[in-house]
C-alpha positions as a printed Julia matrix, in Angstrom:
98×3 Matrix{Float64}:
   0.0     0.0    0.0
   2.84    2.41   0.69
   4.16    1.96  -2.83
   0.65    2.63  -4.18
   0.83    6.08  -2.6
   4.17    6.88  -4.19
   2.81    6.1   -7.68
  -0.42    8.06  -7.09
  -2.68    4.97  -7.05
  -3.72    5.72  -3.46
  -3.94    8.83  -1.31
  -3.6     7.47   2.19
  -3.03    4.27   4.12
  -2.8     3.28   7.77
   0.06    1.19   9.05
   2.5     0.78  11.91
   5.42    3.14  12.57
   7.85    0.25  12.05
   6.46   -0.44   8.57
   6.74    3.22   7.58
  10.29    3.52   8.95
  11.37    0.42   7.02
   9.77    1.75   3.82
  11.3     5.22   4.19
  14.74    3.75   4.75
  14.61    2.38   1.19
  12.47    5.2   -0.25
  13.53    8.41   1.47
  11.23   11.44   1.2
   8.62    9.42  -0.72
   5.81    9.8    1.83
   4.35   12.49   3.99
   3.81   10.94   7.39
   0.85   12.3    9.32
   1.41   11.66  12.98
  -0.94   12.05  15.89
  -0.39   12.24  19.62
  -1.81    8.71  19.92
  -2.56    5.8   17.59
  -5.84    5.96  15.69
  -6.49    2.28  16.33
  -4.66   -0.61  17.96
  -5.24   -4.3   17.41
  -4.32   -6.74  20.14
  -2.39   -9.89  19.43
  -4.09  -13.11  20.39
  -3.61  -16.86  20.42
  -6.52  -19.03  19.37
  -7.44  -21.97  21.58
 -10.46  -24.25  21.62
 -13.43  -22.95  23.62
 -13.15  -25.89  25.99
  -9.48  -25.19  26.77
 -10.14  -22.81  29.71
  -7.18  -24.03  31.76
  -4.79  -23.72  28.82
  -6.04  -20.18  28.12
  -5.51  -19.3   31.79
  -1.95  -20.65  31.64
  -1.18  -18.63  28.5
  -2.63  -15.45  30.03
  -0.65  -15.96  33.24
   2.58  -16.64  31.34
   2.07  -13.54  29.17
   1.46  -11.39  32.26
   4.62  -12.78  33.84
   6.66  -11.97  30.72
   5.26   -8.42  30.67
   5.74   -7.78  34.39
   9.29   -9.14  34.41
  10.13   -6.85  31.47
  11.21   -9.88  29.43
   9.02   -8.82  26.51
  10.51   -5.32  26.65
  14.03   -6.8   26.49
  13.08   -8.95  23.5
  11.48   -6.0   21.69
  14.54   -3.82  22.26
  16.81   -6.56  20.97
  14.97   -6.85  17.65
  13.4    -3.41  17.23
  15.38   -1.84  14.39
  13.75    1.58  14.75
  13.52    2.75  18.41
   9.97    3.04  19.76
   8.4     1.79  16.54
   6.42   -0.86  18.43
   3.73    0.12  20.89
   4.1    -1.24  24.39
   1.34   -2.59  26.62
   0.41    0.01  29.22
   1.12   -1.06  32.78
  -2.01   -1.59  34.86
  -0.24    0.1   37.78
   2.41    2.71  38.48
   4.7     2.65  41.51
   4.75    5.83  43.61
   7.96    7.82  43.43
């Protein structure tokens, strides 16, 4: 879709910051990026399990929470994130007092 804009086949598209950064690295100054103070829409990642697999779903949710709270996911993202802050992070459900 980004290439469609550069050849005047499209006027606008919506995508992630990482996708735009990767495209602009190979096609500098080819797009006008309209940024906002917050994302227009976010889509959560999910893992499909059978409806009857309640215990398995609970285990996956608990493991994911543990990876988030231990900052393991943050470390993995930073290791592979080519463009700093191009991936949105999950907001913490709490904030420690300073």
